[in-house]
C-alpha positions in Angstrom: 21.3 2.3 1.8 18.6 -0.1 2.9 19.4 -2.6 5.5 19.7 -5.8 3.5 19.3 -7.9 6.6 15.7 -6.7 6.9 13.2 -8.2 4.5 9.9 -6.6 3.9 8.0 -9.8 4.3 9.2 -10.3 7.9 9.6 -6.7 9.0 7.9 -3.4 9.2 7.4 -1.7 5.8 7.6 1.9 4.9 5.8 2.8 1.7 7.1 6.3 1.3 7.9 9.0 -1.1 10.7 11.1 0.5 11.6 14.3 -1.1 15.2 14.9 -0.2 17.5 13.1 2.2 18.2 9.4 2.4 18.4 7.5 5.7 19.2 4.0 6.7 16.9 1.6 8.6 15.4 2.8 11.8 13.0 1.4 14.4 9.5 2.1 15.4 7.8 0.5 18.4 10.5 -2.2 18.5 9.8 -3.3 14.9 12.4 -2.6 12.2 11.3 0.1 9.7 13.1 1.0 6.4 12.4 3.4 3.6 10.9 2.4 0.3 11.8 5.6 -1.5 14.4 8.2 -1.0 17.1 10.2 -2.8 20.2 8.0 -2.8 22.0 9.8 -5.7 22.7 6.4 -7.2 20.6 5.8 -10.3 22.3 2.7 -11.6 19.7 -0.1 -11.9 20.2 -2.7 -9.2 17.1 -4.8 -9.9 16.3 -6.2 -13.3 12.7 -7.3 -13.6 12.3 -10.9 -14.6 9.6 -13.3 -15.6 8.5 -15.6 -12.8 7.7 -19.3 -13.3 4.0 -18.9 -13.8 3.6 -22.7 -14.3 3.7 -23.0 -10.5 0.7 -20.8 -10.1 -2.7 -22.4 -9.3 -4.4 -23.0 -12.7 -7.0 -20.2 -12.4 -4.3 -17.6 -12.0 -2.3 -18.9 -15.0 -5.3 -17.8 -17.1 -4.6 -14.2 -16.3 -0.9 -14.0 -17.3 -1.4 -12.9 -20.9 -3.4 -9.8 -19.7 -0.5 -8.4 -17.7 2.4 -6.3 -19.0 5.8 -7.3 -17.8 7.7 -4.6 -15.9 10.2 -2.9 -18.2 13.7 -1.8 -17.3 13.7 0.9 -14.7 14.1 4.5 -15.8 16.3 7.1 -14.1 14.6 8.1 -10.9 12.4 4.9 -10.7 12.2 2.8 -7.6 14.1 -0.2 -9.1 16.8 2.2 -10.5 18.2 2.6 -7.0 16.9 -0.2 -4.9 17.8 -3.9 -5.0 14.9 -6.3 -4.7 14.9 -10.0 -5.4 11.2 -10.3 -6.0 8.7 -12.7 -4.4 6.9 -15.4 -6.3 3.6 -17.0 -5.1 5.5 -20.2 -4.2 8.1 -18.3 -2.1 5.2 -16.4 -0.5 3.4 -19.5 0.6 6.7 -21.1 1.9 7.4 -18.0 3.9 4.3 -18.6 6.2 2.8 -15.2 5.5 0.3 -13.2 7.6 -3.1 -14.5 6.8 -6.7 -13.7 7.8 -7.6 -16.7 10.0 -9.3 -17.5 13.2 -10.8 -14.4 14.8 -8.3 -12.1 13.1 -10.3 -11.3 9.9 -11.2 -7.7 10.2 -9.4 -4.7 8.6 -9.9 -1.5 10.7 -9.6 2.0 9.3 -8.9 4.6 12.0 -9.6 8.2 11.0 -7.0 10.5 12.7 -7.5 14.2 12.9 -10.0 16.4 11.0 -11.7 15.7 7.7 -13.8 17.9 5.4 -17.1 16.3 4.2 -15.4 15.6 0.8 -12.4 14.0 2.5 -14.8 12.0 4.7 -16.4 10.6 1.6 -12.9 9.4 0.4 -12.4 7.7 3.7 -15.8 5.9 3.3 -15.1 4.9 -0.3 -11.6 3.7 0.7 -13.2 1.5 3.3 -15.7 0.1 0.8 -12.9 -0.6 -1.8 -10.6 -2.3 0.7 -13.4 -4.6 1.7 -13.8 -5.5 -2.0 -10.0 -5.7 -2.7 -9.2 -8.0 0.2 -12.7 -9.6 0.4 -12.6 -9.1 4.2 -14.8 -7.2 6.6 -13.7 -3.5 6.9 -14.8 -1.3 9.8 -14.3 2.4 10.2 -13.6 3.3 13.8 -14.6 6.5 15.5 -12.3 9.5 14.9 -9.2 10.0 17.0 -8.0 13.5 17.6 -4.5 14.6 16.6 -4.3 16.0 20.2 -3.2 12.4 21.0 0.1 13.3 19.3 2.3 15.3 21.7 4.5 18.2 20.7 7.6 16.0 20.8 6.1 14.0 17.9 5.3 17.0 15.8 7.3 19.6 13.9 7.1 22.4 11.4 9.0 21.4 8.2 12.3 23.4 8.4 12.1 24.5 4.7 8.4 24.3 3.7 6.8 25.3 7.0 3.8 22.9 7.1 2.9 21.0 10.2 3.9 17.4 10.3 3.2 14.4 12.6 5.8 11.7 13.4 4.5 8.6 11.7 6.5 6.2 14.0 4.7 7.7 17.0 1.3 7.1 15.4 2.2 3.4 14.9 3.7 2.7 18.3 1.7 5.0 20.7 -1.6 5.6 19.0 -2.4 2.5 17.0 -0.6 -0.4 18.6 -2.3 0.0 22.0 -5.7 0.2 20.3 -5.5 -2.8 18.0 -8.7 -4.8 18.4 -8.3 -8.5 19.1 -10.2 -9.4 15.9 -8.0 -7.2 13.7 -5.8 -8.7 11.0 -4.7 -5.1 10.4 -5.5 -1.5 11.4 -4.7 1.5 9.3 -4.9 5.1 10.3 -5.9 7.6 7.6 -5.1 11.3 8.2 -5.0 14.6 6.3 -1.9 15.6 8.2 1.5 15.5 6.6 3.7 12.7 7.9 7.4 12.4 8.5 9.2 9.3 9.9 12.1 11.0 11.7 15.4 12.7 11.3 16.8 12.7 7.8 13.4 12.7 6.0 11.3 15.4 4.4 8.0 13.5 4.4 6.4 10.1 3.8 3.0 9.1 2.3 2.7 6.1 4.6 4.3 3.7 6.9 3.3 0.3 8.3 4.6 -2.2 10.8 4.0 -5.8 9.7 5.1 -7.1 13.1 2.5 -5.0 14.8 -0.1 -5.1 12.0 -0.7 -1.3 12.1 -0.1 1.4 9.6 -0.8 5.0 8.7 -1.0 6.9 5.5 -1.7 10.5 4.6 -4.0 12.2 2.0 -2.1 15.4 2.5 -0.2 15.3 -0.8 -2.8 13.6 -3.0 -4.4 16.8 -4.4 -7.4 18.9 -3.5 -10.5 16.6 -3.8 -12.8 19.6 -3.4 -11.5 21.4 -6.5 -13.6 19.5 -9.1 -14.8 16.0 -10.1 -11.5 15.1 -11.8 -9.5 16.2 -8.7 -11.8 14.2 -6.5 -11.3 11.1 -8.6 -7.5 11.5 -8.7 -7.3 11.9 -4.9 -9.6 8.9 -4.5 -7.5 6.8 -6.8 -4.3 7.7 -5.1 -5.8 6.9 -1.7 -7.1 3.6 -2.9 -3.7 2.7 -4.3 -1.8 3.6 -1.1 -4.3 1.9 1.1 -4.2 -1.4 -0.7 -0.4 -1.3 -1.3 0.2 -0.6 2.3 -2.2 -3.3 3.6 -0.7 -5.8 1.1 2.6 -5.4 2.8 0.9 -6.2 6.1 -0.2 -9.5 4.5 3.6 -10.2 3.9 3.5 -9.2 0.2 6.8 -7.8 -1.0 7.2 -5.4 -3.9 6.4 -6.8 -7.3 9.3 -6.7 -9.8 7.6 -8.9 -12.4 4.6 -7.0 -13.9 3.0 -3.6 -13.8 1.1 -4.2 -10.5 -0.3 -2.3 -7.6 2.4 -3.8 -5.4 5.3 -2.2 -7.4 7.5 0.2 -5.5 7.6 3.8 -6.4 10.0 6.6 -5.9 7.8 9.5 -6.8 4.1 10.5 -7.2 4.3 10.2 -11.0 5.7 6.7 -10.7 3.0 5.8 -8.2 0.3 7.2 -10.6 1.7 5.0 -13.3 1.1 1.8 -11.3 -2.3 0.2 -11.9 -4.8 -0.5 -9.2 -4.9 -4.2 -10.1 -2.6 -7.0 -8.9 -0.6 -9.2 -11.2 -1.3 -13.0 -11.3 1.5 -13.7 -8.8 0.3 -11.1 -6.3 -3.3 -11.9 -6.8 -2.6 -15.5 -6.0 -0.9 -14.4 -2.8 -3.8 -12.2 -1.8 -6.3 -15.0 -2.3 -4.1 -17.4 -0.3 -3.9 -14.9 2.5 -7.6 -13.9 2.7 -9.4 -16.8 1.2 -10.9 -14.6 -1.5 -12.7 -16.1 -4.5 -11.2 -14.4 -7.5 -14.4 -14.5 -9.6 -16.5 -12.8 -6.9 -13.7 -10.3 -6.3 -13.5 -9.3 -9.9 -17.3 -8.9 -10.1 -17.3 -6.6 -7.0 -14.3 -4.6 -8.3 -16.1 -4.1 -11.7 -19.2 -2.8 -9.9 -17.1 -0.4 -7.8 -15.2 0.9 -10.8 -18.4 1.4 -12.7 -20.0 3.3 -9.8 -17.0 5.6 -9.2 -15.7 6.6 -12.6 -12.7 4.2 -13.0 -13.3 3.1 -16.7 -9.7 1.8 -17.2 -10.0 -0.5 -14.2 -13.5 -1.6 -15.0 -12.4 -2.7 -18.5 -9.3 -4.6 -17.2 -11.2 -6.4 -14.4 -13.9 -7.4 -16.9 -11.2 -8.9 -19.1 -9.8 -10.7 -16.1 -13.2 -12.1 -15.2 -13.8 -13.2 -18.8 -10.4 -14.9 -18.8 -11.2 -16.9 -15.7 -14.4 -18.2 -17.3 -12.4 -19.7 -20.2 -11.9 -23.4 -20.2 
């Protein structure tokens, strides 16, 4: 079970898809870490999605509400079928004194870790571009770090599947935390290596420490982007979704239980694929509060990115959102 004394808005967050065993909260680098997806064996819904009081949103975000689909009852195997979450409204977010981009801490850093093919390198570059648009903040890609920085004690061969894995908690505490630049609001490592967070887990897609403002995610299970154009686009979309979801947590944003939203939790890759790339009005208001983003400019930039990189569904939705903001 999750440690109910540890809240994702004030603790480290693990956005993970774990494929077998379930574990309780652990620790990484002194910051609490807990799993966001695992096999608990209990499929009884614990969280029922609800409608937030959108009248408390700033007026421009209220214009977007009708475009968004409320989150339906969780299905067997879904994240909310086995995890209790109370939800976080925009008002609660502001009152909670969230992490914000302010002062000199305004840069998001992406740290490549390990080896990348030219195609994978292109995904890293596009992810950096997208994150700058999504958060409306400067994003800088740092020089590569070698996986040789990870010692043998923080590696393993998966006992059943045989692939090499890197201990994600070590990456957070020993690789990233000491290298966090003073102007960083967050730093995220991107790797092609498979990750696992410790005993009792098969693997995770990503993990982040809100307390230390560092995170890591892996492209290992997102498909083969070199196979064809469709496979590239799928791997890219999954990487964009993971990157923004993970970084959203580092801005103190909890899982969304109100709408179909990129901040929804997921228990499997199919469930993650079902989540849209866009934020619901509650979560978008949080992001703009945390980063100072102008929603109109943000939508225009997102539309241009979607048009340039073959994301027609997202392009259409963001255009509708921009049009809605223009209405009196």
